[in-house]
Backbone bond lengths (Angstrom), bond angles and torsions (degrees), N, CA, C in turn:
res aa  C-N    CA-C-N  psi(-1)  N-CA   C-N-CA  omega(-1)  CA-C   N-CA-C  phi
1 A - - - 1.454 - - 1.524 110.55 -
2 L 1.336 114.65 150.09 1.457 119.71 -179.82 1.516 110.60 -80.36
3 K 1.311 115.90 150.16 1.452 119.78 176.62 1.516 110.03 -80.78
4 L 1.322 115.61 147.51 1.459 120.34 -178.69 1.513 111.53 -59.49
5 G 1.293 118.03 -34.12 1.455 121.59 -177.41 1.516 113.38 -68.06
6 N 1.328 118.36 -15.65 1.456 121.62 -177.99 1.518 112.91 -91.74
7 S 1.334 119.10 1.19 1.452 121.54 -172.93 1.520 112.25 -61.97
8 S 1.343 118.26 -40.07 1.466 120.56 -178.57 1.518 111.31 -65.95
9 S 1.340 117.57 -44.46 1.461 120.25 179.23 1.517 110.92 -66.62
10 L 1.333 116.44 -33.89 1.460 120.05 177.90 1.527 110.43 -65.71
11 E 1.333 116.55 -44.84 1.461 120.29 178.74 1.527 110.88 -60.81
12 A 1.332 116.45 -40.43 1.468 120.09 178.52 1.521 110.55 -62.88
13 E 1.330 116.40 -38.39 1.464 120.16 178.96 1.528 110.70 -66.09
14 I 1.338 117.25 -41.19 1.459 121.17 -179.88 1.526 110.59 -65.16
15 V 1.325 116.40 -43.26 1.468 120.53 178.46 1.526 110.08 -61.09
16 D 1.327 116.16 -41.28 1.467 120.37 179.75 1.531 110.79 -63.26
17 I 1.324 117.07 -42.40 1.470 120.84 179.17 1.525 110.24 -61.55
18 L 1.334 115.82 -46.07 1.465 119.70 -179.34 1.522 111.90 -66.53
19 K 1.317 115.37 -48.63 1.464 120.78 -172.19 1.519 112.56 -68.83
20 N 1.314 116.98 -41.25 1.459 120.54 -170.89 1.523 115.41 -103.68
21 R 1.345 116.59 -8.63 1.463 117.62 -178.83 1.527 114.30 -130.21
22 A 1.333 116.34 -43.28 1.470 119.76 -169.56 1.521 113.62 -62.33
23 F 1.337 117.88 -28.38 1.467 120.80 -179.46 1.530 111.97 -83.92
24 S 1.323 116.84 -8.72 1.469 120.30 -172.83 1.522 114.03 -115.13
25 I 1.338 116.18 -37.53 1.464 120.14 -175.73 1.524 109.83 -139.93
26 P 1.336 117.90 155.67 1.470 120.03 171.86 1.525 109.73 -63.69
27 L 1.309 116.79 133.58 1.458 120.77 -179.30 1.518 111.06 -74.77
28 T 1.317 115.71 154.61 1.457 120.03 172.72 1.528 108.54 -67.49
29 P 1.333 118.16 156.75 1.472 119.70 178.46 1.529 113.23 -54.66
30 M 1.332 117.33 -36.89 1.467 120.26 -179.74 1.530 111.38 -66.70
31 D 1.341 116.87 -45.54 1.461 120.36 179.23 1.530 111.08 -66.46
32 E 1.328 115.79 -39.00 1.466 119.30 178.69 1.527 110.28 -61.32
33 R 1.336 116.86 -42.51 1.470 120.40 179.95 1.518 111.28 -65.19
34 K 1.335 117.53 -39.22 1.467 120.79 177.50 1.526 110.63 -59.75
35 V 1.324 115.89 -45.99 1.466 120.18 -178.44 1.525 110.83 -66.06
36 L 1.323 117.09 -45.08 1.464 120.45 -178.66 1.525 111.35 -64.18
37 D 1.337 117.04 -39.47 1.470 120.19 177.87 1.529 111.26 -64.11
38 A 1.334 116.10 -38.83 1.462 119.86 179.48 1.524 110.93 -68.92
39 L 1.324 117.49 -40.15 1.465 120.83 -178.85 1.528 111.89 -70.36
40 S 1.323 116.73 -32.23 1.469 120.27 -179.80 1.520 112.79 -87.73
41 G 1.342 116.62 -14.03 1.464 120.11 -178.76 1.511 112.97 83.82
42 T 1.326 117.55 9.82 1.460 120.86 -178.83 1.521 111.58 -60.97
43 D 1.348 115.89 -39.22 1.464 118.41 -178.62 1.522 111.31 -66.21
44 I 1.340 117.73 -35.89 1.470 120.93 177.41 1.522 110.04 -65.61
45 Q 1.336 116.41 -43.26 1.459 120.25 -178.90 1.518 111.23 -63.25
46 E 1.351 115.81 -39.71 1.462 118.84 -179.41 1.524 111.78 -64.00
47 E 1.336 116.58 -44.53 1.464 118.52 -177.23 1.522 110.64 -71.40
48 T 1.342 117.48 -32.22 1.458 120.07 178.94 1.512 111.30 -71.51
49 I 1.344 115.70 -38.25 1.459 119.39 176.93 1.521 110.08 -63.13
50 A 1.331 116.32 -37.81 1.467 119.65 178.44 1.520 110.52 -62.71
51 V 1.353 116.02 -44.91 1.457 120.16 178.62 1.521 110.76 -65.05
52 S 1.334 116.81 -41.62 1.461 121.01 -179.53 1.517 110.94 -65.02
53 S 1.342 116.21 -38.55 1.460 119.89 178.82 1.525 110.61 -62.70
54 S 1.344 115.83 -38.51 1.468 119.50 177.09 1.520 110.40 -63.91
55 S 1.341 115.42 -38.87 1.471 119.71 178.80 1.517 110.67 -64.74
56 V 1.334 116.21 -40.53 1.467 119.87 178.53 1.519 110.30 -62.69
57 A 1.345 116.06 -44.05 1.466 119.52 -179.68 1.520 110.90 -61.42
58 A 1.335 115.96 -42.17 1.471 119.55 179.30 1.520 110.93 -64.96
59 A 1.344 115.21 -41.37 1.465 119.43 -179.63 1.521 110.49 -64.17
60 N 1.350 116.05 -42.26 1.468 119.73 179.45 1.519 111.33 -64.21
61 S 1.335 116.26 -38.14 1.461 119.84 178.79 1.517 111.07 -62.89
62 T 1.349 115.32 -42.59 1.467 120.03 178.90 1.515 110.81 -63.28
63 I 1.341 115.26 -42.06 1.476 119.55 -178.69 1.521 110.35 -64.22
64 N 1.353 115.54 -42.64 1.462 118.86 -179.44 1.521 111.45 -64.52
65 N 1.329 116.76 -38.60 1.463 120.39 177.30 1.512 111.30 -63.77
66 N 1.350 113.89 -40.96 1.468 118.11 177.96 1.519 111.13 -63.62
67 K 1.335 115.44 -38.78 1.468 119.24 179.74 1.527 110.41 -63.22
68 Q 1.344 115.38 -43.14 1.457 119.92 -179.23 1.517 110.66 -62.23
69 G 1.333 115.22 -39.69 1.451 118.40 178.79 1.511 112.30 -68.63
70 N 1.325 114.68 -33.86 1.460 119.13 -177.50 1.524 112.31 -70.79
71 K 1.347 116.55 -21.39 1.463 118.14 179.60 1.522 111.24 -64.00
72 N 1.339 117.03 -28.43 1.459 121.77 -177.79 1.522 112.57 -87.79
73 K 1.312 115.88 -1.35 1.468 119.33 -179.74 1.518 109.94 -104.51
74 K 1.296 116.30 144.60 1.461 121.31 179.86 1.511 109.89 -118.36
75 G 1.298 113.19 161.93 1.463 119.75 173.91 1.520 113.76 80.81
76 K 1.335 117.84 15.82 1.472 119.01 177.19 1.523 108.90 -74.29
77 S 1.286 116.18 136.94 1.473 120.98 -178.29 1.516 110.45 -78.73
78 K 1.346 117.27 160.43 1.454 122.57 178.24 1.517 110.87 -64.35
79 S 1.343 114.98 -36.51 1.463 117.95 -179.14 1.523 110.98 -64.80
80 K 1.339 116.24 -35.53 1.458 121.02 179.27 1.517 109.75 -65.35
81 R 1.351 115.89 -43.51 1.454 120.05 179.75 1.531 110.73 -64.79
82 G 1.311 114.97 -39.76 1.468 118.78 178.99 1.514 111.46 -63.56
83 Q 1.338 115.77 -39.00 1.465 119.58 179.02 1.526 111.08 -64.99
84 Q 1.339 115.96 -40.23 1.463 119.99 179.23 1.529 111.15 -64.30
85 Q 1.345 116.36 -40.18 1.467 119.89 179.15 1.526 110.91 -64.10
86 K 1.321 115.23 -39.45 1.478 119.60 179.18 1.519 110.64 -64.40
87 Q 1.355 116.53 -43.08 1.463 120.37 178.78 1.523 110.72 -63.67
88 Q 1.338 116.02 -38.53 1.464 120.12 179.29 1.521 110.73 -61.93
89 Q 1.329 117.73 -44.40 1.467 121.55 179.67 1.515 111.01 -62.28
90 Q 1.345 116.09 -40.88 1.460 119.69 -179.51 1.527 110.95 -64.85
91 Q 1.356 115.85 -42.34 1.463 120.04 -178.71 1.519 111.45 -66.99
92 Q 1.349 116.44 -32.89 1.447 120.22 -179.74 1.525 111.77 -74.55
93 Q 1.324 117.23 -33.98 1.456 120.69 -171.86 1.518 113.45 -92.91
94 T 1.303 118.26 -37.43 1.458 121.15 -169.88 1.524 115.24 -59.34
95 P 1.337 120.60 -49.96 1.460 119.32 -172.87 1.518 114.23 -56.08
96 L 1.360 117.59 -45.70 1.450 119.20 -176.96 1.519 112.48 -79.80
97 S 1.312 118.16 -36.18 1.456 119.66 -176.00 1.517 112.43 -69.22
98 L 1.334 117.23 -25.30 1.459 119.92 -178.88 1.524 112.86 -98.19
99 T 1.321 116.63 0.77 1.464 119.49 -175.19 1.514 111.86 -56.11
100 K 1.326 117.12 -53.54 1.455 119.89 -175.28 1.524 111.74 -65.68
101 E 1.342 116.70 -35.79 1.453 118.67 -178.70 1.525 110.89 -65.86
102 K 1.346 116.73 -38.88 1.458 119.72 -173.67 1.517 112.82 -77.52
103 V 1.354 116.87 -37.44 1.452 118.53 -176.77 1.517 112.22 -123.39
104 G 1.305 116.22 8.02 1.452 120.36 -175.45 1.500 114.18 -75.40
105 S 1.330 115.21 -112.86 1.456 121.07 -167.31 1.519 113.77 -55.43
106 S 1.339 118.65 -55.44 1.460 119.58 -170.98 1.527 112.52 -64.94
107 K 1.316 117.69 -49.24 1.460 120.56 -176.94 1.527 111.67 -68.61
108 S 1.324 116.75 -46.41 1.459 119.90 -177.61 1.525 111.40 -67.06
109 E 1.327 117.33 -35.67 1.462 120.02 179.22 1.519 111.36 -69.89
110 R 1.329 117.09 -40.32 1.467 119.85 176.89 1.529 110.08 -61.96
111 R 1.321 115.54 -42.98 1.462 120.35 179.08 1.521 111.06 -64.11
112 A 1.333 116.70 -43.12 1.467 120.67 -179.36 1.527 111.22 -63.90
113 L 1.326 116.93 -40.91 1.472 120.13 179.31 1.531 110.93 -66.45
114 T 1.324 116.04 -35.28 1.468 119.61 175.94 1.522 110.61 -64.28
115 I 1.325 116.52 -42.68 1.467 121.21 177.90 1.521 110.29 -61.16
116 I 1.330 117.06 -44.06 1.468 120.99 -179.80 1.517 110.57 -62.59
117 T 1.336 116.37 -43.56 1.461 120.42 179.81 1.520 111.40 -62.40
118 E 1.331 116.31 -46.08 1.463 120.48 -178.06 1.527 112.17 -70.52
119 S 1.325 117.29 -20.15 1.467 119.90 178.39 1.525 112.00 -74.67
120 G 1.339 116.44 -17.30 1.458 120.01 177.97 1.513 114.53 90.16
121 L 1.337 118.06 15.27 1.468 120.49 178.64 1.523 110.60 -66.92
122 T 1.331 116.37 129.02 1.461 123.32 177.11 1.525 108.50 -137.90
123 P 1.333 117.96 165.93 1.475 119.21 175.16 1.528 112.05 -58.28
124 Q 1.330 116.21 -29.26 1.465 120.25 -176.87 1.541 112.83 -71.40
125 N 1.341 117.57 -34.38 1.467 118.66 -179.22 1.531 112.79 -106.82
126 L 1.329 116.31 10.08 1.464 120.25 179.51 1.526 111.72 -57.98
127 S 1.324 117.09 -39.46 1.467 120.56 -176.98 1.531 111.26 -60.18
128 R 1.332 117.59 -34.26 1.469 120.72 179.66 1.525 110.98 -66.31
129 L 1.321 116.48 -39.50 1.464 120.20 178.36 1.528 109.98 -69.11
130 V 1.331 116.60 -40.73 1.466 121.24 179.90 1.527 110.72 -60.31
131 E 1.318 116.98 -45.17 1.464 120.71 -175.64 1.522 112.72 -72.42
132 N 1.323 117.32 -31.72 1.462 120.10 -177.54 1.526 113.26 -92.87
133 N 1.325 116.85 -36.61 1.473 120.92 -176.85 1.529 110.26 -143.92
134 P 1.334 117.44 74.79 1.463 120.93 -174.69 1.531 114.62 -61.45
135 I 1.331 117.48 -34.92 1.470 119.91 -178.74 1.528 110.20 -65.16
136 I 1.320 116.93 -41.46 1.462 120.67 178.03 1.522 110.17 -68.84
137 A 1.326 117.25 -37.89 1.469 120.65 177.01 1.522 110.91 -60.17
138 I 1.314 116.64 -39.58 1.472 120.96 178.40 1.525 110.33 -61.20
139 E 1.337 116.89 -47.69 1.464 120.26 -178.18 1.527 111.27 -64.50
140 C 1.322 116.72 -40.23 1.470 120.21 177.96 1.521 110.95 -62.61
141 L 1.320 116.80 -45.10 1.468 120.62 -178.64 1.528 111.48 -67.54
142 L 1.319 117.48 -37.05 1.469 119.87 177.31 1.525 110.82 -61.70
143 L 1.328 116.58 -42.39 1.460 120.63 178.36 1.526 111.34 -65.09
144 I 1.331 116.88 -43.20 1.465 121.00 -178.73 1.523 111.08 -66.32
145 L 1.329 116.77 -45.97 1.462 121.05 -173.07 1.524 113.00 -75.31
146 T 1.328 117.91 -23.36 1.467 120.55 179.11 1.529 112.19 -98.92
147 C 1.322 116.46 1.39 1.465 120.77 -179.76 1.533 109.90 -70.38
148 P 1.341 118.59 142.87 1.466 121.03 176.88 1.522 111.64 -55.87
149 E 1.321 115.59 147.39 1.465 120.53 -173.97 1.523 112.24 -64.22
150 E 1.330 117.63 -27.25 1.465 118.92 179.94 1.529 111.97 -67.31
151 R 1.320 116.85 -20.33 1.462 120.14 177.58 1.531 111.45 -95.04
152 I 1.323 116.70 -43.83 1.468 120.98 177.38 1.527 107.57 -129.75
153 P 1.331 118.18 109.62 1.471 121.42 -177.94 1.527 112.12 -61.47
154 T 1.310 115.64 155.42 1.465 121.30 -179.39 1.523 111.83 -58.16
155 N 1.322 117.33 -38.71 1.465 120.23 -179.94 1.525 111.81 -60.24
156 D 1.331 116.08 -39.15 1.465 119.76 178.74 1.531 110.62 -67.28
157 K 1.331 116.60 -39.57 1.467 120.35 177.46 1.525 110.21 -63.26
158 N 1.322 116.63 -40.98 1.461 120.36 -179.71 1.527 112.20 -64.33
159 E 1.330 116.58 -29.79 1.469 119.52 176.84 1.531 110.80 -65.05
160 Y 1.319 116.26 -39.98 1.466 119.50 176.83 1.530 110.29 -65.30
161 L 1.324 116.78 -41.45 1.459 120.66 -179.93 1.523 111.30 -65.16
162 S 1.318 116.22 -41.56 1.467 120.14 178.72 1.527 110.58 -63.84
163 S 1.320 115.61 -40.23 1.464 120.09 178.07 1.521 110.53 -62.22
164 L 1.328 116.59 -44.25 1.460 121.14 179.62 1.525 111.10 -63.68
165 A 1.331 116.35 -45.20 1.463 120.88 -177.18 1.526 112.17 -66.56
166 G 1.328 117.00 -26.96 1.452 120.54 -178.19 1.515 114.75 -94.08
167 M 1.338 117.70 6.73 1.461 120.68 -178.30 1.521 111.75 -70.39
168 D 1.314 114.41 155.25 1.465 119.75 173.41 1.522 109.28 -63.01
169 M 1.317 114.97 146.88 1.450 119.99 179.73 1.524 111.12 -66.46
170 S 1.321 115.87 131.44 1.463 121.67 174.47 1.519 107.37 -159.68
171 I 1.312 115.69 163.67 1.463 118.87 179.70 1.526 111.08 -64.41
172 H 1.350 116.89 -30.68 1.461 119.91 179.92 1.524 111.85 -73.68
173 S 1.318 117.40 -42.91 1.473 118.60 178.19 1.529 110.91 -66.22
174 M 1.338 116.78 -34.84 1.473 120.02 175.36 1.523 110.92 -62.48
175 E 1.330 115.47 -41.77 1.464 120.36 179.54 1.526 110.77 -60.87
176 V 1.321 116.92 -43.75 1.464 120.91 -178.96 1.528 110.25 -66.41
177 V 1.318 117.29 -46.70 1.469 120.67 179.97 1.523 110.31 -61.89
178 N 1.319 117.10 -43.75 1.463 121.16 -178.67 1.521 111.44 -62.74
179 R 1.338 117.41 -43.18 1.464 121.13 -179.67 1.523 111.38 -66.22
180 L 1.327 116.60 -44.36 1.464 119.55 -179.92 1.522 111.42 -66.64
181 A 1.324 116.39 -34.20 1.465 120.62 -177.79 1.521 112.07 -66.92
182 T 1.320 117.61 -20.75 1.466 120.50 -179.39 1.526 112.19 -87.67
183 H 1.325 117.64 -5.23 1.466 121.07 -179.07 1.528 110.96 -94.70
184 S 1.310 114.45 148.58 1.464 121.50 175.87 1.515 109.23 -124.58
185 T 1.319 115.93 162.21 1.460 121.02 178.44 1.513 109.46 -142.10
186 R 1.317 116.92 162.90 1.456 121.76 178.71 1.524 110.58 -76.04
187 A 1.323 115.48 140.01 1.461 120.42 175.68 1.524 109.02 -73.17
188 N 1.327 116.75 176.72 1.468 120.77 -177.70 1.526 112.36 -60.84
189 N 1.332 117.07 -27.03 1.465 119.22 179.61 1.524 112.72 -81.36
190 Q 1.363 116.40 -0.50 1.464 123.02 177.22 1.526 113.16 64.13
191 V 1.324 117.69 10.93 1.461 121.54 -179.68 1.530 110.46 -115.26
192 D 1.322 115.99 -54.30 1.456 120.52 -178.80 1.527 110.62 -72.75
193 V 1.324 115.02 147.80 1.457 121.76 176.94 1.524 108.61 -106.53
194 E 1.323 116.84 131.96 1.450 121.27 179.58 1.524 109.50 -130.04
195 P 1.330 118.23 153.70 1.467 120.16 -178.56 1.524 111.52 -65.22
196 L 1.310 115.40 142.40 1.461 120.07 178.74 1.523 110.66 -67.47
197 L 1.315 115.63 -38.22 1.460 121.79 178.85 1.521 108.15 -105.51
198 H 1.330 116.26 106.49 1.464 120.88 -175.73 1.527 110.30 -61.68
199 P 1.358 117.57 142.44 1.469 121.23 -178.37 1.523 114.65 -51.44
200 E 1.337 117.94 -32.80 1.468 119.03 -178.00 1.528 111.35 -62.54
201 Y 1.332 117.21 -34.04 1.458 120.07 178.91 1.531 110.54 -73.71
202 I 1.318 116.77 -36.64 1.462 120.22 176.37 1.526 110.14 -64.30
203 H 1.325 116.57 -43.70 1.466 120.75 179.25 1.527 110.75 -62.87
204 L 1.320 116.41 -39.59 1.462 120.18 178.90 1.526 110.38 -63.56
205 Y 1.322 116.77 -42.27 1.460 120.09 179.71 1.527 110.62 -66.27
206 I 1.327 117.03 -40.85 1.474 120.71 177.95 1.528 110.52 -60.36
207 S 1.333 116.51 -43.11 1.472 120.40 178.13 1.521 110.88 -62.10
208 T 1.337 116.25 -38.72 1.461 120.40 177.45 1.523 110.83 -62.76
209 C 1.332 116.64 -42.60 1.467 121.21 179.83 1.525 111.09 -63.86
210 I 1.327 116.46 -44.26 1.468 120.61 -179.67 1.520 110.67 -62.98
211 S 1.323 115.94 -43.47 1.469 120.06 179.02 1.523 111.21 -63.17
212 S 1.336 116.01 -39.32 1.463 120.34 179.36 1.526 110.79 -61.92
213 C 1.328 116.13 -44.67 1.466 119.87 179.64 1.530 111.51 -62.88
214 E 1.302 115.47 -42.33 1.470 119.49 -179.16 1.523 111.89 -65.77
215 G 1.321 116.54 -26.15 1.462 120.31 -178.43 1.519 114.82 -89.83
216 M 1.342 117.37 7.97 1.466 120.90 -177.55 1.519 113.02 -100.93
217 R 1.301 117.23 28.85 1.467 120.34 -178.12 1.532 112.11 -63.90
218 Y 1.303 117.18 -19.85 1.464 121.41 -179.76 1.519 112.34 -70.37
219 D 1.367 117.13 -17.10 1.466 121.05 -178.01 1.529 107.98 -140.36
220 R 1.318 116.59 95.58 1.460 121.38 -175.04 1.524 112.23 -61.54
221 H 1.318 117.08 -41.31 1.465 120.39 -179.66 1.528 110.80 -62.87
222 L 1.334 117.41 -47.04 1.471 121.46 178.76 1.520 110.57 -63.61
223 Q 1.326 116.66 -39.03 1.459 120.61 179.52 1.532 110.97 -62.63
224 N 1.326 116.98 -47.18 1.466 120.52 179.81 1.523 111.73 -60.93
225 K 1.329 115.86 -41.91 1.467 120.48 178.68 1.526 111.15 -63.32
226 S 1.320 116.14 -42.30 1.467 120.54 -178.92 1.522 111.14 -68.13
227 V 1.321 116.96 -39.76 1.472 120.91 178.42 1.524 110.14 -61.33
228 R 1.329 116.77 -42.43 1.469 119.95 178.10 1.530 111.01 -60.35
229 L 1.318 116.11 -44.33 1.471 119.95 178.68 1.523 111.65 -59.61
230 V 1.323 115.97 -46.35 1.468 120.67 -178.56 1.523 110.70 -63.63
231 C 1.330 116.75 -41.45 1.458 120.02 -179.39 1.524 112.35 -63.76
232 V 1.327 116.02 -44.06 1.473 120.11 177.67 1.523 110.26 -63.82
233 F 1.314 116.69 -40.82 1.463 122.70 178.08 1.530 110.82 -60.75
234 L 1.335 116.71 -46.27 1.469 120.92 -179.40 1.524 111.41 -67.07
235 Q 1.318 116.95 -39.32 1.466 119.40 177.80 1.527 110.98 -60.56
236 S 1.328 115.77 -40.77 1.468 120.20 178.90 1.526 110.74 -62.71
237 L 1.332 116.80 -45.25 1.466 120.35 179.92 1.523 111.78 -62.50
238 I 1.325 116.92 -40.94 1.470 120.91 -178.21 1.520 110.96 -70.10
239 R 1.318 116.76 -46.22 1.474 120.34 -177.03 1.525 111.65 -66.00
240 N 1.323 117.10 -30.70 1.468 120.59 179.32 1.523 112.72 -87.69
241 G 1.324 116.49 3.45 1.460 120.24 177.31 1.514 114.51 70.66
242 I 1.328 116.82 20.17 1.464 120.14 -178.63 1.519 111.04 -78.10
243 V 1.316 116.12 -34.77 1.465 120.93 174.59 1.518 108.77 -124.54
244 T 1.314 116.67 153.26 1.454 121.46 176.88 1.522 109.17 -100.68
245 V 1.317 115.57 139.68 1.455 121.22 -176.54 1.529 111.26 -60.43
246 E 1.335 116.43 -36.98 1.469 120.44 -177.14 1.530 111.78 -58.34
247 D 1.314 116.65 -36.19 1.462 120.20 -177.28 1.527 112.44 -72.68
248 L 1.329 116.79 -22.48 1.465 120.72 -173.74 1.525 113.40 -118.43
249 Y 1.299 116.81 -1.80 1.465 120.41 -165.56 1.525 113.09 -54.59
250 V 1.312 117.55 -52.39 1.467 120.87 -174.13 1.526 110.87 -61.40
251 E 1.331 116.28 -48.97 1.463 120.28 -177.08 1.519 112.13 -66.28
252 V 1.327 116.64 -43.88 1.459 120.36 -177.53 1.528 111.22 -73.21
253 Q 1.325 117.04 -36.03 1.464 119.51 177.23 1.530 110.81 -61.26
254 S 1.313 115.93 -45.10 1.461 120.51 178.19 1.533 110.71 -60.09
255 F 1.314 115.89 -40.65 1.465 121.57 178.93 1.535 110.56 -62.55
256 C 1.332 116.14 -44.95 1.470 120.64 -179.16 1.527 111.66 -63.95
257 L 1.319 115.92 -40.49 1.463 119.86 -179.53 1.527 111.25 -67.55
258 E 1.326 116.05 -37.76 1.460 119.80 179.83 1.526 111.70 -64.23
259 F 1.328 115.82 -33.85 1.464 120.23 -177.36 1.532 111.40 -115.92
260 S 1.308 116.22 35.07 1.468 121.42 -176.59 1.525 112.44 -62.77
261 R 1.338 117.72 -17.98 1.465 121.20 178.49 1.535 111.56 -67.56
262 I 1.333 115.51 -17.90 1.465 120.68 -177.60 1.526 108.94 -94.20
263 R 1.309 116.56 130.70 1.465 122.04 -173.68 1.523 112.77 -56.90
264 E 1.344 117.57 -43.55 1.466 121.12 -178.32 1.523 111.82 -64.91
265 A 1.322 116.90 -32.72 1.468 120.36 177.69 1.525 110.55 -68.80
266 A 1.331 115.73 -39.67 1.465 119.77 177.60 1.533 110.81 -64.39
267 A 1.342 116.20 -39.55 1.469 120.39 178.51 1.523 111.11 -65.89
268 L 1.335 116.87 -39.61 1.462 120.83 177.73 1.521 110.47 -64.70
269 F 1.319 117.35 -40.87 1.460 121.29 178.49 1.531 110.75 -61.28
270 Q 1.327 116.58 -41.74 1.462 120.68 178.14 1.526 110.97 -64.58
271 L 1.336 116.39 -38.38 1.469 120.39 177.44 1.524 110.83 -63.72
272 L 1.317 116.73 -40.65 1.464 121.15 177.08 1.523 110.48 -58.42
273 K 1.327 116.35 -48.89 1.463 120.93 -178.11 1.532 110.81 -61.65
274 N 1.331 116.80 -42.82 1.465 120.51 -179.71 1.510 111.50 -63.62
275 Q 1.339 116.65 -39.13 1.461 120.51 -179.21 1.531 110.52 -68.36
276 V 1.303 116.82 -39.67 1.475 120.85 -178.60 1.518 111.32 -69.53
277 N 1.331 117.13 -35.28 1.465 121.45 -176.24 1.515 113.69 -82.97
278 R 1.315 117.73 -0.83 1.473 120.44 179.93 1.533 111.66 -67.55
């Protein structure tokens, strides 16, 4: 476990990795894990658990010493013994059970958002992070989009979503859109659940992908490969109930017919028909 005193230097290292490498090149597995642990707060939880475990050990040692001393004393009442047992249980349970509450969501999320801000991530350079390190881009976007509005206004969140939806089609941007589309968040009333990625942004990205495929006539091999990717992506969205066929039917049907020579397009067309005829 990391020492508490190293947290500032660790944060500086994470910011340096993000700022100077993550937007330009794929990170090494070790650097990627460091960044993901910092964004999720795993490193904070580990060091706090280590400190809490030390506290538990110290508390247990004190209790055992008290017990040894109590063996030489007589005339202790049952109520006194019961009180000591209750205190012992509290001392044993409290440090670990409260660990996540004390340093979990609020502290780790504030720290993660600070790291993201200092790394220089903006809607304008989001595409560079997506293409080089999609897993880290997903974690950054999840933190930004689920952050309370008083910290990140809705308009700022929408800028990130618009940037994502308008990106060039690639397997990495598809991965990010697909992952975000499967997440939900609480509405303002804290009761209703709504999708993290609004359908309009998903539809915009799908339209971008279709347009990209149609514009690749200069390279038949690349076009066929891209069409297959888009078809598999759309099938996943439809089967998981992320998009409704009715909203996309005309555009996607036309796309499938244009590329009907490709097996995945034919399969997507059949899926469309089955969904409509239900």
